[in-house]
N, C-alpha and C positions, 0 to 999 in steps of 0.2 A: 882365325883370320888375322888377328892383330899380330900373333906370334910369327906368322909367315912373312908379313910385311917387315917386322922388326928384324927377322933373320936375314932377309935380303939386304936391309940397310947395314946390318953388321958386316955382311960379306963385302960391302963397299968401304968398310972402315969406320962407319959411324958408331957412336956409342948410343945405346938405347936404355931406357928405363921403363919400368912398369908400375902401374898402380892398379890393383884389382880389388874386387870386393873382399878378398882375403886380407887385404892390408887395412881395412877399416877397423877402427877401435871396437873391441868386443862389447863396449858399453852402448854402441849404436843399437837402437831398438830394431829387432828383426822385422817388425811390421813396416817400419819407415826407411829401411836401409836403401831401398831403390830410389827414394826421393832425396835422401841425404847424400848419396854417393857423389853426385856432381860437386857438392860443396866440400867433401873430403878430398876429391881430386884437386879442386882449386887450392885448398889449404896445403896440400902436398907440393904443388907447383910453386906456390907463394913462399913456402919455407925453403925450397931449393933456391929460389931467386934471392932470398935474403942471405943465404949462405954463399952467394956468388956463383951458383951453378945454374946459370941461365940456360934455358932450352933453346936450341936452334929451331925446332919444330915440335909441335905437340900433335900427336895422332890420337884422336879420341873417338869413341863410338858415339853415334848420333845423339841419343838422349843424354849421355853423360857429359856433354860439352857445354851445356847451358851456362853453368857458373863460370866457365873459362872465358867465354866470349864477352862477358860483361866486365868492364874495367880492366882490360888486358894490360894497360900501362902498369898496374900494380904487380904484374907478373913478369915484367920485362918486355912486354909487347911481342911475344913469339907468334909466328904464323901458326894458325890452327887448321889442321886437316881433319875434317869430320868423315868418319867411315860409316857407311850405312850398309847394313846387311839386309835391307828391305825397308823402304821409307815408311816410318810409323804412320804418317798421315794417309798414305796410299792404302795401307793395310786396314786402317780404321774405316775408311770410306767403303772398301770392299765388304767389310764386316757389316756395316750398316745397311748396305744394299743386299746383303746375303748373296754376294756374287762370287762365292768361292765354294769349293767342295766341303760339305758338312760344316757349314759355318756356325750352326747353333744360334739361338736367339741372343741378342745383346740385352742384358738385363738393365733395368733403369739405373741401378747403382753404378754400373759400368758406363752408361751413357753420360752420367754426371761426372764421375771421377776421372775417367781417361782424359778428357779435354783439360780438366783442371790440374792434372798432375803430370801425365806422361807426354801428351801431345804438344803442349806449349813448349816444353823443354826441347823436344826434337826440332820443332819449327824454328825456335830461336837459334839453336846451334847451326842448323842448315843455312839459315839466312845470313848469319854473321861470320861463319867460318871463311877462311881464305880460300880453301879448296874443299871439294866433296868427292869422295871416292865411292862409287856405286858398284854393285856386283853385276848389274845387268842394264840393258838398254831401256827397259820399261821404266826403271827407277830414274834413269837419266832423263828420259822424256817427261816424266811426271814433274821432276824438279825444274826442268827448263821451262815448261809451260806454266808452272805456278810461280 
């Protein structure tokens, strides 16, 4: 998804840059890579800003934008566009209600860890981003009503 957006931007003459999980230092613990990723993205953007390569726009996936939306001034205050491939909070609520095909039970560990790790990151990004791109009307309606 991100690549298709960036390809379209490049066709209009914009320069794009990527930071993926493959770009994370190999020393990052595999167990905590998911939670450290937003901070590595922030560091990448900050280092670019300090080199004078300020971004015009940052397009970031919903949970990975949490560290970017905090203290944006230290990054050059770029507009941030959060892309959601399915709103994490909406999915979580469906899982808790078991309102989806073959949802499987939500274990107690997941009931504790998901809100403490993944969900707050997504919520913060979606609330503080300048724009949000959704893939469907259901996600848009969920975000607008929340």
